[in-house]
C-alpha positions as CSV (number, residue, x, y, z in Angstrom):
1,M,-0.2,-0.2,-0.6
2,R,1.5,3.6,-1.5
3,A,1.9,5.7,1.7
4,N,0.5,9.4,1.5
5,A,2.4,11.4,-0.9
6,R,4.1,15.0,0.4
7,P,1.8,16.9,2.1
8,R,1.9,20.7,1.2
9,R,4.0,22.9,3.3
10,G,1.6,23.3,6.7
11,G,0.4,20.0,6.3
12,L,1.7,18.9,9.7
13,R,-0.7,19.6,12.5
14,Q,0.2,18.7,16.6
15,S,-3.3,19.8,18.0
16,S,-6.9,17.9,18.1
17,R,-7.2,16.2,15.3
18,P,-8.5,17.9,11.8
19,N,-11.6,16.6,10.0
20,N,-10.9,13.3,8.1
21,A,-7.0,13.8,8.7
22,L,-4.8,10.8,9.1
23,R,-2.1,10.3,11.9
24,F,1.7,10.1,11.6
25,G,3.7,9.9,14.5
26,G,2.3,13.1,17.1
27,F,1.4,14.5,13.9
28,F,-2.3,14.9,12.1
29,V,-1.3,15.0,7.7
30,E,-4.1,16.0,5.2
31,S,-5.0,13.3,3.5
32,F,-4.6,12.7,-0.6
33,V,-8.1,12.3,-0.8
34,D,-9.0,15.3,0.8
35,R,-6.0,17.3,-0.5
36,H,-7.6,17.0,-3.9
37,G,-10.9,16.9,-2.9
38,L,-11.4,14.0,-4.5
39,W,-14.8,12.7,-2.9
40,T,-18.2,14.7,-2.2
41,A,-19.9,15.3,0.8
42,E,-22.0,11.5,0.2
43,Q,-18.5,9.6,0.0
44,Q,-17.2,11.6,3.2
45,K,-20.7,10.3,4.9
46,A,-20.1,7.2,3.4
47,A,-16.6,6.6,4.2
48,K,-17.5,7.3,8.1
49,A,-20.2,4.6,7.7
50,V,-18.2,2.3,5.8
51,E,-15.5,2.0,9.0
52,K,-18.2,1.9,11.5
53,E,-19.8,-1.4,9.6
54,V,-16.8,-2.8,9.2
55,A,-16.0,-2.7,13.2
56,E,-19.4,-3.6,13.9
57,R,-19.4,-6.5,11.8
58,G,-15.8,-7.6,12.6
59,L,-14.7,-7.6,9.3
60,S,-11.0,-8.4,8.8
61,V,-10.0,-8.2,5.0
62,I,-11.5,-5.0,2.6
63,R,-11.0,-5.5,-1.1
64,F,-10.0,-2.2,-3.0
65,S,-10.7,-3.6,-6.7
66,F,-10.8,-1.4,-10.0
67,A,-12.4,-2.7,-13.4
68,D,-9.3,-2.6,-15.8
69,Q,-9.7,-2.0,-19.8
70,H,-11.2,-5.6,-20.5
71,G,-13.8,-4.8,-17.6
72,I,-12.1,-7.4,-15.3
73,L,-12.0,-6.6,-11.5
74,R,-7.9,-6.2,-10.0
75,G,-7.2,-4.9,-6.7
76,K,-5.4,-5.3,-3.2
77,T,-6.4,-6.7,-0.7
78,V,-6.3,-4.6,3.1
79,V,-6.4,-5.5,6.7
80,A,-9.1,-4.1,8.6
81,E,-6.7,-1.8,10.4
82,E,-5.6,-0.1,7.7
83,L,-9.1,0.8,6.2
84,A,-9.2,4.5,7.3
85,G,-5.8,5.5,5.5
86,A,-6.0,3.4,2.8
87,M,-9.6,4.7,1.6
88,R,-8.6,8.8,2.5
89,S,-4.5,8.0,1.1
90,G,-5.3,5.4,-2.0
91,V,-3.7,2.1,-2.8
92,G,-1.1,1.4,-5.1
93,F,-0.6,-0.9,-7.6
94,T,1.5,-1.1,-10.8
95,T,0.7,1.0,-13.8
96,T,1.7,-2.5,-15.8
97,L,-1.8,-3.7,-15.0
98,L,-3.0,-1.2,-17.6
99,A,-0.9,-2.0,-20.5
100,K,-2.1,-6.0,-20.5
101,D,-4.3,-7.6,-23.3
102,T,-6.5,-10.7,-22.3
103,S,-4.2,-13.1,-22.3
104,H,-2.3,-10.8,-19.3
105,R,0.4,-9.7,-21.1
106,T,2.1,-6.6,-20.9
107,V,1.9,-5.0,-24.8
108,F,3.2,-1.7,-24.1
109,P,6.7,-0.9,-23.8
110,V,6.7,0.2,-20.3
111,F,10.4,0.8,-19.8
112,T,10.6,3.5,-22.6
113,K,10.6,7.4,-22.5
114,G,6.3,7.2,-21.4
115,G,6.4,3.7,-21.0
116,G,4.4,3.3,-24.3
117,F,1.6,5.7,-23.2
118,G,3.1,8.5,-23.9
119,L,3.0,9.6,-20.1
120,E,5.6,10.4,-17.8
121,E,4.1,9.4,-14.6
122,M,3.3,5.5,-16.6
123,Q,6.7,4.5,-17.5
124,G,9.4,2.0,-15.8
125,A,5.8,-0.1,-14.2
126,A,5.3,3.5,-12.1
127,D,2.7,3.1,-9.3
128,V,-1.0,5.0,-9.4
129,L,-3.3,4.9,-6.7
130,M,-6.8,3.4,-6.4
131,V,-8.8,5.8,-4.5
132,A,-12.2,3.9,-3.0
133,D,-15.4,5.1,-3.8
134,P,-16.9,4.5,-0.5
135,T,-20.9,4.6,-1.6
136,T,-20.0,0.8,-3.3
137,F,-19.4,-0.9,-0.3
138,K,-20.5,-4.4,0.2
139,V,-19.8,-7.3,2.4
140,L,-19.3,-10.4,0.3
141,P,-21.8,-13.1,1.2
142,W,-19.1,-15.7,-0.1
143,A,-15.9,-14.8,2.0
144,P,-16.2,-14.9,5.3
145,Q,-15.1,-11.1,7.0
146,T,-14.4,-9.6,3.7
147,G,-15.5,-6.6,2.8
148,W,-15.6,-5.0,-1.3
149,L,-14.6,-1.7,-2.7
150,L,-15.0,-0.4,-6.3
151,C,-12.2,2.3,-7.2
152,D,-11.1,5.5,-9.0
153,L,-7.3,5.4,-10.5
154,Y,-5.5,8.7,-9.6
155,F,-1.6,9.9,-10.5
156,A,0.3,11.1,-7.5
157,D,-1.0,14.9,-8.5
158,G,-4.8,14.2,-8.0
159,R,-5.4,14.1,-11.8
160,P,-7.6,11.3,-12.8
161,V,-5.5,8.4,-14.7
162,P,-7.0,8.5,-18.8
163,F,-7.2,5.1,-18.4
164,S,-9.6,4.2,-16.2
165,T,-12.8,3.3,-17.5
166,R,-15.0,4.3,-14.5
167,Q,-14.4,7.6,-14.8
168,L,-14.7,7.9,-18.6
169,Y,-18.1,6.7,-17.9
170,R,-18.3,9.5,-15.1
171,D,-17.3,11.9,-17.9
172,A,-20.1,10.9,-20.5
173,L,-22.5,10.5,-17.8
174,K,-21.9,14.3,-16.3
175,Q,-22.7,15.7,-20.4
176,V,-25.9,13.8,-19.9
177,N,-26.4,15.3,-16.4
178,D,-25.5,18.7,-17.5
179,A,-28.2,18.7,-20.5
180,G,-30.7,17.6,-17.4
181,Y,-31.1,13.7,-17.9
182,D,-30.2,10.8,-15.5
183,Y,-29.6,7.6,-17.5
184,V,-31.3,4.9,-16.5
185,A,-30.2,1.4,-18.0
186,G,-31.8,-2.7,-17.5
187,L,-29.8,-5.7,-18.1
188,E,-30.0,-9.0,-19.6
189,V,-27.3,-11.1,-19.3
190,E,-26.8,-14.2,-20.8
191,F,-24.3,-16.5,-19.2
192,H,-23.2,-20.4,-19.3
193,V,-22.9,-22.8,-16.2
194,F,-21.5,-25.7,-16.8
195,K,-19.9,-28.4,-13.9
196,L,-16.1,-28.0,-13.5
197,E,-14.6,-31.1,-14.3
198,D,-11.0,-30.4,-14.6
199,P,-9.7,-26.8,-13.1
200,K,-6.4,-28.2,-15.4
201,L,-4.1,-26.6,-12.4
202,K,-1.0,-29.1,-13.4
203,P,2.1,-26.8,-14.2
204,E,2.5,-27.6,-18.0
205,D,-1.4,-26.1,-18.0
206,A,0.2,-22.4,-16.5
207,G,0.5,-20.0,-19.4
208,Q,-0.5,-16.8,-20.8
209,P,-3.7,-17.9,-20.9
210,G,-3.8,-21.3,-19.0
211,T,-5.2,-23.9,-20.4
212,P,-9.1,-23.3,-19.8
213,P,-10.9,-25.8,-17.5
214,E,-12.6,-28.9,-18.8
215,V,-16.7,-29.0,-17.7
216,S,-19.4,-30.3,-18.8
217,L,-23.2,-29.3,-18.9
218,L,-25.9,-29.1,-16.3
219,T,-28.5,-29.7,-19.1
220,Q,-28.9,-30.5,-22.2
221,G,-31.0,-27.3,-23.2
222,Y,-33.0,-26.8,-26.2
223,N,-36.1,-26.2,-23.7
224,Y,-36.1,-22.6,-23.7
225,L,-38.4,-21.3,-20.5
226,T,-39.3,-24.6,-19.6
227,E,-40.5,-25.6,-16.1
228,L,-38.5,-28.9,-16.3
229,R,-35.4,-27.3,-17.4
230,Y,-35.6,-24.4,-14.6
231,D,-36.1,-27.0,-11.7
232,Q,-32.7,-29.1,-13.1
233,Y,-31.2,-25.5,-13.2
234,D,-32.0,-25.0,-9.6
235,A,-29.9,-26.4,-7.2
236,V,-27.7,-24.2,-8.9
237,Y,-29.7,-20.9,-9.4
238,E,-30.0,-20.7,-5.7
239,I,-26.4,-20.8,-5.1
240,L,-25.8,-17.7,-7.4
241,R,-29.6,-16.2,-6.2
242,K,-28.6,-16.2,-2.5
243,D,-25.3,-14.7,-2.8
244,I,-26.1,-11.9,-5.3
245,Q,-29.3,-10.7,-3.7
246,A,-27.3,-10.8,0.0
247,L,-24.7,-8.9,-2.1
248,G,-27.2,-6.3,-3.0
249,L,-27.7,-6.1,-6.6
250,P,-31.0,-5.3,-8.0
251,L,-31.6,-9.0,-9.3
252,R,-35.4,-9.2,-11.3
253,S,-35.3,-12.6,-12.7
254,M,-33.5,-16.2,-13.2
255,E,-34.5,-17.5,-17.0
256,V,-33.1,-20.9,-18.7
257,E,-32.3,-20.0,-22.2
258,F,-32.4,-21.6,-25.1
259,G,-29.2,-23.5,-25.4
260,P,-27.1,-26.5,-23.0
261,S,-26.1,-25.0,-19.8
262,Q,-27.2,-21.4,-20.4
263,A,-29.4,-18.6,-18.4
264,E,-30.2,-15.0,-18.6
265,F,-29.9,-13.0,-15.2
266,T,-31.9,-9.9,-15.7
267,F,-31.4,-6.8,-13.2
268,R,-34.1,-3.9,-12.3
269,P,-33.4,-0.9,-13.8
270,G,-30.6,1.4,-12.1
271,T,-29.8,5.3,-12.6
272,N,-26.5,6.3,-13.7
273,M,-23.6,4.5,-12.5
274,D,-25.9,1.8,-10.7
275,S,-26.4,-0.4,-13.3
276,A,-23.0,-0.3,-14.5
277,D,-21.5,-1.1,-11.1
278,T,-23.9,-4.0,-11.1
279,M,-22.9,-5.4,-14.6
280,I,-19.2,-5.2,-13.0
281,L,-19.6,-6.8,-9.3
282,F,-22.4,-9.8,-10.7
283,R,-20.0,-10.6,-13.1
284,S,-17.4,-11.1,-10.5
285,A,-19.6,-12.3,-7.8
286,A,-20.8,-14.8,-10.2
287,K,-17.5,-16.6,-11.2
288,Q,-16.7,-16.4,-7.5
289,I,-19.6,-18.0,-6.3
290,A,-20.1,-20.7,-8.7
291,R,-16.3,-21.8,-8.5
292,R,-16.4,-22.3,-4.9
293,H,-19.3,-24.6,-5.4
294,G,-17.4,-26.6,-8.5
295,Y,-19.0,-24.8,-11.1
296,H,-18.0,-22.8,-13.9
297,V,-19.3,-19.6,-14.6
298,T,-18.7,-18.0,-18.2
299,F,-19.5,-14.8,-20.2
300,M,-18.2,-15.6,-23.0
301,C,-20.0,-15.4,-26.1
302,R,-19.9,-18.3,-28.0
303,P,-17.8,-21.0,-26.0
304,K,-16.2,-23.3,-28.4
305,L,-18.0,-26.4,-27.0
306,P,-20.3,-29.0,-28.9
307,N,-24.3,-27.9,-29.3
308,I,-23.4,-24.2,-27.4
309,F,-25.4,-21.4,-28.5
310,S,-23.6,-17.7,-28.5
311,S,-24.7,-15.4,-25.3
312,G,-25.6,-11.4,-25.4
313,W,-26.3,-8.7,-23.4
314,H,-29.2,-6.5,-24.1
315,L,-29.0,-3.2,-22.6
316,H,-32.4,-1.3,-21.9
317,Q,-31.9,2.4,-22.0
318,S,-33.9,5.5,-21.1
319,L,-33.0,9.3,-20.3
320,N,-35.5,10.7,-17.4
321,D,-35.9,14.1,-17.0
322,R,-33.8,15.6,-13.6
323,K,-36.8,18.6,-13.1
324,T,-39.9,16.3,-13.3
325,G,-39.0,12.5,-12.9
326,K,-40.4,11.3,-16.0
327,N,-39.4,9.1,-19.0
328,A,-38.1,11.9,-21.3
329,F,-38.3,8.9,-24.5
330,M,-42.5,8.5,-23.7
331,P,-43.9,9.5,-26.7
332,T,-47.1,12.0,-26.2
333,E,-48.4,11.1,-29.5
334,D,-50.6,8.6,-30.7
335,G,-48.8,6.0,-33.1
336,Q,-44.9,7.2,-31.8
337,P,-43.0,4.6,-30.1
338,L,-40.3,7.0,-28.9
339,S,-40.9,10.7,-28.1
340,I,-38.5,13.1,-30.5
341,L,-35.8,13.5,-27.9
342,G,-35.9,9.3,-27.8
343,R,-35.7,9.1,-31.8
344,H,-32.9,11.7,-32.0
345,F,-30.9,9.6,-29.5
346,L,-31.6,6.3,-31.6
347,A,-30.3,8.0,-34.5
348,G,-27.3,8.6,-32.6
349,L,-27.1,4.6,-31.5
350,L,-27.4,3.8,-35.7
351,E,-25.2,6.2,-37.4
352,H,-22.0,5.2,-34.6
353,A,-23.3,1.4,-34.4
354,P,-19.9,0.3,-36.6
355,A,-17.6,1.6,-33.9
356,S,-19.8,1.6,-30.6
357,A,-19.2,-2.1,-31.6
358,A,-15.8,-2.2,-30.4
359,F,-17.1,-1.4,-26.7
360,A,-20.4,-3.8,-26.8
361,A,-18.5,-6.7,-28.3
362,P,-14.4,-6.1,-27.7
363,T,-13.6,-9.7,-28.2
364,I,-12.7,-11.7,-31.3
365,N,-15.4,-14.4,-30.3
366,A,-18.1,-12.0,-30.0
367,Y,-18.2,-11.7,-33.9
368,R,-19.6,-15.3,-33.9
369,R,-22.4,-14.2,-32.7
370,Y,-24.0,-11.6,-35.6
371,R,-25.9,-13.9,-38.0
372,P,-28.6,-13.4,-40.3
373,Y,-32.0,-14.7,-38.8
374,S,-30.5,-15.8,-35.0
375,L,-32.6,-13.4,-32.9
376,A,-28.9,-11.5,-33.0
377,P,-28.5,-8.3,-35.2
378,D,-26.0,-8.0,-38.4
379,R,-27.2,-4.3,-39.4
380,A,-27.9,-1.2,-37.7
381,I,-31.4,-0.7,-37.7
382,W,-34.1,-0.7,-35.5
383,G,-37.7,-2.1,-35.4
384,R,-40.7,-2.1,-32.6
385,D,-40.6,-4.6,-30.8
386,N,-38.7,-6.9,-33.3
387,R,-35.7,-9.0,-31.5
388,G,-33.7,-9.1,-35.2
389,V,-32.5,-5.6,-35.3
390,M,-30.1,-4.0,-33.4
391,C,-32.0,-1.7,-31.4
392,R,-35.9,-3.1,-30.4
393,V,-38.0,0.2,-29.2
394,L,-40.7,-0.8,-26.8
395,G,-42.7,2.0,-26.2
396,A,-46.2,4.0,-26.3
397,K,-48.1,7.2,-25.8
398,D,-47.8,7.6,-22.3
399,D,-45.9,4.5,-21.2
400,P,-43.3,5.3,-18.7
401,S,-41.4,2.0,-19.5
402,S,-40.4,3.5,-23.3
403,R,-37.2,2.6,-23.7
404,I,-35.0,1.6,-26.3
405,E,-33.0,-1.7,-26.0
406,N,-29.6,-2.4,-27.9
407,R,-28.9,-5.9,-28.5
408,L,-25.5,-4.9,-30.0
409,G,-23.5,-6.5,-26.9
410,E,-22.1,-9.5,-25.6
411,P,-21.8,-10.2,-21.9
412,A,-18.2,-9.7,-21.8
413,A,-18.0,-6.3,-22.5
414,N,-16.2,-4.0,-20.0
415,P,-19.9,-2.1,-18.9
416,Y,-18.5,1.4,-18.4
417,L,-17.4,1.4,-21.9
418,Y,-20.3,-0.4,-23.5
419,M,-22.7,2.4,-21.4
420,G,-20.5,5.3,-22.1
421,S,-20.3,4.7,-25.7
422,Q,-23.9,4.8,-25.7
423,L,-24.5,7.9,-24.1
424,L,-22.0,9.7,-26.5
425,A,-23.5,8.4,-29.3
426,G,-26.6,8.9,-28.0
427,L,-26.0,12.7,-27.1
428,D,-24.5,12.8,-30.9
429,G,-27.7,12.6,-32.4
430,M,-29.4,14.7,-30.1
431,A,-27.0,17.7,-30.4
432,K,-27.4,16.7,-34.2
433,G,-31.1,16.7,-34.6
434,K,-31.2,13.6,-36.4
435,E,-34.2,11.8,-37.3
436,P,-34.1,7.6,-37.6
437,P,-35.3,5.8,-40.4
438,P,-38.9,4.1,-40.8
439,S,-39.1,0.6,-38.2
440,A,-38.1,-2.2,-40.0
441,D,-40.1,-5.3,-39.8
442,T,-37.9,-7.4,-41.6
443,P,-34.8,-6.7,-40.2
444,Y,-32.4,-9.5,-42.3
445,E,-33.9,-8.1,-45.4
446,T,-34.4,-4.2,-44.7
447,P,-31.3,-2.8,-46.6
448,A,-29.1,-1.0,-43.8
449,P,-25.7,-0.3,-43.1
450,A,-23.6,-3.8,-41.9
451,L,-22.3,-4.6,-38.4
452,P,-18.6,-5.0,-38.5
453,R,-18.0,-8.5,-39.5
454,S,-14.8,-8.8,-37.2
455,L,-13.1,-7.4,-34.3
456,E,-11.0,-5.9,-36.8
457,G,-13.5,-4.2,-38.7
458,A,-14.9,-2.5,-35.1
459,L,-11.7,-1.3,-34.5
460,A,-11.1,0.2,-38.1
461,A,-14.6,2.2,-37.6
462,L,-13.6,3.4,-33.9
463,K,-10.1,4.6,-35.5
464,D,-11.8,7.2,-37.8
465,S,-14.5,7.9,-35.0
466,A,-14.7,11.7,-34.1
467,C,-17.5,11.1,-32.0
468,Y,-15.6,8.4,-29.6
469,R,-12.7,10.4,-30.2
470,A,-14.5,13.6,-28.6
471,G,-15.8,11.8,-26.1
472,F,-13.1,9.4,-24.9
473,G,-10.0,11.4,-26.2
474,D,-7.8,10.6,-28.9
475,R,-5.0,9.0,-25.6
476,F,-7.4,6.7,-24.7
477,V,-9.0,5.2,-28.3
478,D,-5.4,4.6,-29.1
479,Y,-4.5,3.2,-26.1
480,F,-7.8,0.8,-26.5
481,L,-7.1,0.2,-30.2
482,H,-3.3,-0.8,-29.2
483,I,-4.0,-3.3,-26.7
484,K,-6.8,-4.8,-29.2
485,Q,-4.8,-5.0,-32.0
486,A,-2.2,-6.9,-30.3
487,E,-4.9,-9.1,-29.0
488,I,-5.3,-9.8,-32.8
489,A,-1.5,-10.2,-33.7
490,R,-1.7,-13.0,-31.6
491,F,-4.9,-14.6,-32.9
492,Q,-3.5,-14.6,-36.2
493,L,-0.4,-16.2,-35.3
494,E,-2.3,-19.4,-34.2
495,V,-2.9,-22.4,-36.6
496,S,-6.9,-22.9,-36.2
497,E,-8.2,-26.6,-36.2
498,W,-10.5,-25.9,-39.5
499,E,-6.8,-24.9,-40.9
500,H,-5.7,-28.1,-39.9
501,R,-8.8,-30.0,-41.0
502,E,-9.2,-28.1,-44.1
503,Y,-5.4,-28.8,-45.5
504,F,-3.5,-31.2,-43.6
505,E,-4.9,-34.0,-45.7
506,L,-5.4,-32.2,-48.8
507,F,-2.2,-31.2,-49.6
């Protein structure tokens, strides 16, 4: 854990303790959080409540976690006695964690000038600080005496790290909030649950990445939403449900999806940061809970197992007027599925769909899902209550649940980047006053711009996207492109099973 940065002159006092100051010997030092004004009044209040709860519950350790560029939680665990200082002074970690692709390989030259990032603060595998958001505190039901805090990332001088995806989402939210709206999002998340047969923990299985575990099915599948299949899932669902609800996540339903061992969990709509935090916590929690009980949960879009179906993440979204509290997408005229504002937002989503795919579907595997006539989109198109389109619109006059369901995403997407990209595209459509084309009743036949057929195609669209370069910044977009292109380069060096089967005997 990193000690507090050097205090400014006059920062040491040998008197009664100032608010939130930290004690070093006989002196009190202004904390990193207070010196740089990083917490709101709500967070200051929440921090005190966290300290009290940890003491009252007798917790032993607290996990400080941040969402990396891939939406994977990383961090450090602090003993309870160090909690107050860790929250207010930050917890240091090496910047190489921000330089890794999905195999955990470092793909930037961190020991060169600027560390490959063009930032002196990140060269040489230097440290940055995780600063906890005390309002996110949870107690882990499955890990005895353990607390959990989500964090944001800062340099030692108090500046946000430009690659912190939670901060990037917060910046996009600020634009929406400043325009007078709150972002409302509901989650439909498909994933697979398997019985873990062999975790593959022999030394020869280690690597970057290691050998995937060997699994077996829980059910044969193809019995979508049947009572019989649900009862076969019930024991596993109850294990997940109990701890996910105890964690305080707004679980709404647990459903049997079409494919073997495929599930769908849905969550009640949340406002602004809530739903993105829910998704990041749910994914990590589900994997941890399942593993402790001998199961393997995967949010990979299409696992390479016989008869397995692709999984999607359908994002339901709307804007609420901050003054009236009303749904700003709700139409006031008969025959309209969305308000004028909602139509402008929708038009922005459609215009920027190719580039947004890089954030909604950021893995090579995700593009196995975009197939015609498959309940997954293959073009940037919308329709009224139609599950073959990219944007399924659900709304009617004076219906407060009017919304846009974007079916583009995969469950492995970083929620902060997925939702942030939606906001930036929608805001652009609102600013331009764009109108969407007519509703498509035959989505796989109606002419419309095609969605990218590969991650390479999505990255090419992102590279040229003025919208996302303005919203996320050139530095982040170029950084994200570099990581993903390194991933693709590794993939292209591999000889696939298809190639071996196709050519080995023939030639």
